[in-house]
N, C-alpha and C positions, 0 to 999 in steps of 0.2 A: 653560788647562787645563780639561778636561771635568769635570763634577760626577759623582763616583762613585756617588751614591745613585740607585737606580732610581726611575722615576716611580711615583706612588701608584696610578695607574689602569693595570691590566694590559692593557686593551683599547686598540688603536690608534684614533686619531681618524679620521673619514672614512667612506666608504661601507661598508667591511667592518664597522665598529662598528654602523652602523645595521642592516645585514643581520642581525647576531647578535642585536640587540635585537628586531627584528621576528620572528625565529625563536622567541625565547623567548615573545613574546606569542602567536604562532600556536600553539605547543605548549600553552600554558595554555588557549587557546580550544578546542582539540580535546578536551582532557581534560574541559572543562565541557560541551561539546556532545554527546559520546558518550552520557552517561546520558539526555539529553533524547531522542536518537534511539532509544535502547532503549525508553524509555517510549512514544514515539510508535509504534514498531513493535508493541508490545504492544497498544496501543489499536486499531491498524488490524486486528489479527487478531481483535479482539472486536467490531468494528463489525458491523452486520447489513444484509443485502440481502433485501428481500421479493421473492417471485416469484409473480405480478407485483406491482407496487406497488399501494397501496390504491385509487388512482384508476382502476385497470383490473382490479380483483379478479374481476369476472365473466367475464373472458376465459380461454380455454384457451391453452396454449403448444404451438405446432407444433414439429416436430423441428428446424426451422431456427432456432428461437428467436423467431419472429414471434408476435404475438398474433392469435388467431382466435376466432370466436364459440364459446360454450360448446356442447359436444356434437359438435364437428367431428371426424369420423373420423380416427384416427391422432394426434390432439392429446392433450395431458395436462392434467388439471385443475390449478388453482392449487396451489401447494405446501402452503398452509394454515399455513405458518410461515415465518419469516425464517431465512436461513442466515447463520451467522457468517463473518466474513472468513477465518478459518483454514480452515473447511470449504470455502469457495469456492476458496481458494488451492490446496488439495489436489486439488479437483475439476478445476481448470484444468490440473493436472499429471497427470490421468488417473484419479484416484480417483472413486468415486461420492459424490454429496452424501448426507448421512445420511438414511436412511429412503426412498431412491429406488431404482428399478431402473436398470440401465445406460442404457436408452434414455431414461427419464425424466430422469436426471441430465444426459445430453448435451443434451436439449432445454432444461433449465433453465440450464445453463452457456452455451448459445448465446444464450438470452434475456439473461443477465447481460452477455455480451460486447457485446450491442447497446444496452446502457443509454446514455442520452445525458444531458447536463447538464440539470438540473432534474427528473430522474426520481429517485424515492426509491431509494437504494442506489448511485447513480452515484458519489458522493464516496468511498464505501467501496471500490467496485471500482477507481476511479482510483488510490486509495492503494495497493492491492495491486499495481498495475503499476509503482510507483516502486521503483527499485533501493535497497536498504538498504546502508549503509556499515558 
């Protein structure tokens, strides 16, 4: 005759039990990671990108974003300040960088798009390109 008392463990043994346990662990990991991502996203928007970087401060920025000698016709002088990640993100979506004309802003954003590893501001720009969850 079978024992009428139910088992004390409501979860069945085997692969489905392991899947349920992993799901619970994953859910708690997501809950704890979300605030960290939010904090990271905030710091990315506050990072700064100099135009141009200090090592090339004497150069002007051409319309295509390349660096040219000071005084080159049609090129723009250095920005004189760094731009925050938030400002750059908006400019990459069509807004002007603060304190710039339309053409100046386009030249500066073209410069920023050309940044390469090892250049001041590259990490900030690369972080702006990462999708946020």
